[in-house]
C-alpha positions, 0 to 999 in steps of 0.5 A: 500500500505504501508504494501505491500512496507514494505513486499517487503523491508524486503524480503530476497535479496531485494534491493531498487535498484530492483525497481529503475532498472525498469526505465531509467532516460532520463532527470532531470529538477531541479527547486529550490529556494536556499539561500546563507545563509541557507541550506533550499531548496524548489521547484520541480524536474522533472524526464523524464524516460522510462520503462526498465522492462516488466512493471512498476507499482510503481515509486521509487526515493531516497530522505531522510525523516529525518536524524536529526530532524529539521536539515536535512530533506526533506518533499514531498509536492505533486507528479505528474505523466504525469501531474496528481496529484498522491498519494505517500509514503515517508519512508526509504529515498525513495519515492514510487509512485504507478501508476494508470495503469502499464506502459509497456516496453520502454514507456516514462513518466514524474514524478514531485516531489514538496518538501522542507526541509533542506539539511544540511551536517552533521556527519550523512551524512559524511558531504555530502549535502548542506554546508554553509560557511563564508569566508572573511565575504562572506556567501555562500552555495554549495553541495557535494554528493559523494557517495550516498548523492544526496538524501539529497537535491534532489529526484533522482535515485542513481544508477551509471550505469543510467546516465541522458542524460541531466540535466537542473537546474533552480536556483532561489536566491537573485539577489546579488548572482551568481551561478555555476553548470554543463554545460552552463549558458544558461539564467539569468532571473530577477524576482520580489522581488529582485530575479534572476533565473539562467538556467544551462544546460548540454547536456552530460550524467551525474551521479547523484552525479556529479550534483551540485551548488554553490550560493553566492555573489561571483566573476566571472572570465572567460578565455579560454584554447587552445585545441590541433590539432584544432582552438577551445578553451575551456571556463574556467568559474570560481567563485572566491573570488576576494579580497582573498589573494589567488586570485593571486594564483587562477589565476595562477592555472587557467593558469596552468589548461590551460596547463593541459587541453592541455596535458591531451587532447593529452594523453587521447583524447579530453576534453570530455565536450568541447562544454560546459566548465571547471572551478572552484567554490572556496569555504570557506574551506581551502582544499578538492575538488570535481570533479563535472562535468564541474565545480570542487568545490575546497577549497581556499588553495587547488587551488594553483600551486605557492608553492616554494617547488616542493613537495607541496600538492596543485598542485596535486589537480588541476591536480587531479580534471581535470583528473577526467573529464576523469576518473570518469565523462566521464567514471564512475565506474559502482559500488563503489567497482571499485572506483579505476577507479576514484580515483586511475586514477585521482591520478596517473595523478598528477604524469603524470602532474608533469612528463610532466609540471614540472620535472621527479625529482618532479614526482619521489618524488611524487611516492616515497611519494605514495609508502611510504604511501602504505607500512606504513601498511602491508595489504589492497586491492584496490578492495572493496568487497560488504561487505565494499562498504557501509563503506565510510571510507573503500571506500575512504581509502586514502592509498589504493584507492588513493595512492596504486591505483595510484601506481599499475597503475604506475606499469602497465605502467612499465609492458607494458614497452612502454609509447605509448602503455600505453597511448593507453590503457587509450585512448581505455578504455575511448573510449570504455566506453565514457559517460558511466560506467565501471568495473575494469574487463572492464579496464583489458580487454581493457588493454589485448586487446590493448597490447596483454598481459595477466594481470590476475596475475597482477590484482590478486596480485596488485588489488584484492590482499593485501599488497606488496612484500618485496625483499631481493637481494643477489649478487655475482660476479665470473669472468665474471658472476654476480649471483643475488638471489632474495628472495621475501617475502610479507607483507600480508598472503593473497598474498604470491607472486607478479609475477613481473619484477624488475630493478637492476642498476648495478654500475661497474667500467665501468659505470652504467647499468640497467637490468630487471629481472622477478620473478615468484617464491619466490626465484629466481637465475639469472646468468648474463654475466657481465665482468666489476667489480661490485661495488654495486647493486641498486634495482628499481632505477626508483621507479616503484614498491611498495615494501620494499627491501634490497640489500646485498652482499652474499659471500656464494658462496666463503665461503661454503654452506649458513646456514638456520634456522626454526621458530616455531610456526608460527603464534605465540603470545608470543614467537617463537623458533628459531632453527639453526644448529651447524654451526650458533652457531660456527660462532657467529651468531646473530638473528635480528627482523625487521618489514615488512618495514625493520625497526630494532626492536631488536637483540639477540645472538644465543648460542644454537640450540633452542633459545626462542625469546620473541615477546609478546611486538610486535603488531599483524602483519607480521615481519622478522627474520634475521639470520646473521654472517660475511659471511652469512645471511638468512631471514624468515617471521613470523606472530604475532597473 
């Protein structure tokens, strides 16, 4: 049998998931012995399933064999199919179980796997698995499994679109420990030898990577959150360090969570696991958090809403992880390529929380910070192609998935231009894919159906595309006509235009006016009736767009024809030739070089029609060359190879 499996695994186009797709998981029952002082684990997992293919002759689950010898490993002791002891093979981080007789489509069956090992989180799993920490002298263990590291500590099917309908998790540990996990703690059984068995149950569908535990001699804190439009309350069940100096801050964060539960339930629809609970398991790491379904695991400094500075990072964790209960847990991305639907959405709800519970100024600070993070590099797409989906550094790129992901959702809100309709899109999306999975295209379809707007260009440029727009706005006023010219460059060669609305704040002697324009080519000219005398123009005053921009006054309309220039070669490596006409020389023009964010790099006088510009000292990337005199200005982009 082993030889046959190896042939299958090495065949062209084969994926381990091909075998796992032949069945659907109905229920997981985990019955594990767990210590607070060791990453060793033992017990059994029952997988109740049904056959999805025409026939099933081999049952396959994910479970590591050996990652680091003696340090992170799992050993399968025995396997039972429908109560009958069955042979198996364990290799390539998979357990292969040939069935005595093939099962037919829709047939129910049960697999029980007994195993033991050490599920130690380490560098080879990007520190996923079972972690062990000591905080304030308290030793405790906890799990973190995203994206595909549940197999480090328990046998399961790691395919996102097959959520288990329910999970029962028995945790046996020392009687001095308490535990936290998904769903409701339905029973506690005292066992001989100073042991206790906790039974956690969730009746809601759940994806494999969201199943978790925390074990240790910790403290409980229980309270309740009011839900909107009902007399019902939500259980908030928490595991904390009562003697920590951060404990008062944790209690305040729980009170803030009550407000967030109410707010998010109003905006997105009722908290999706209201018949069970929400809560926090605080662990001995300072920062970081993970959105385990119904019970977030969070660092002791991260659970903080008390900072005196409104731009403090810590408040956002609490809003972010709660938002994941809707965006990530209730509706999960169907493939890791679409992680934006989890992380980008939860990140944007940090902004929404600040906007509703703090102030617009604090929300503005947040979105500006996000934009600054995005434009710190010129390229990068939120969409993760198949070729990068297994690279966790790319998959969880903070700049792209979190900050750019949130920022493009903010821009989508701007394009819809109706908050009631925007939040209706979110509610419709959640309702359509409730307790299931979705792709970015699924969300796009919902957005188009709800609003009646075609978002093809929007997704092509902001989500699938790379980089961001760079705006140069020239304005001039003659009598009662305001002329606006918008020249749009882009930070990346892959996306050469962002078709988008943009706002201009016109400051005049009569007051301030915001106008909204739409750009669909790289250079657009707008004629606007504006009888009041304009003092200045401000681009994107409410921070809707990811962009780099510069506002200039153009007097070209009164001083003669604007001048132009050319760059060659482009792309270039060591030098680039700037070619100008005689007028530019006579007008004592200067050539200036900027990076794509508008930061000045160096300047050179123009003394002849052809000027060599040394660019050998520049890093590879996209740059701007500006030709300017006291009357006119023109800008071109070049690429340094």
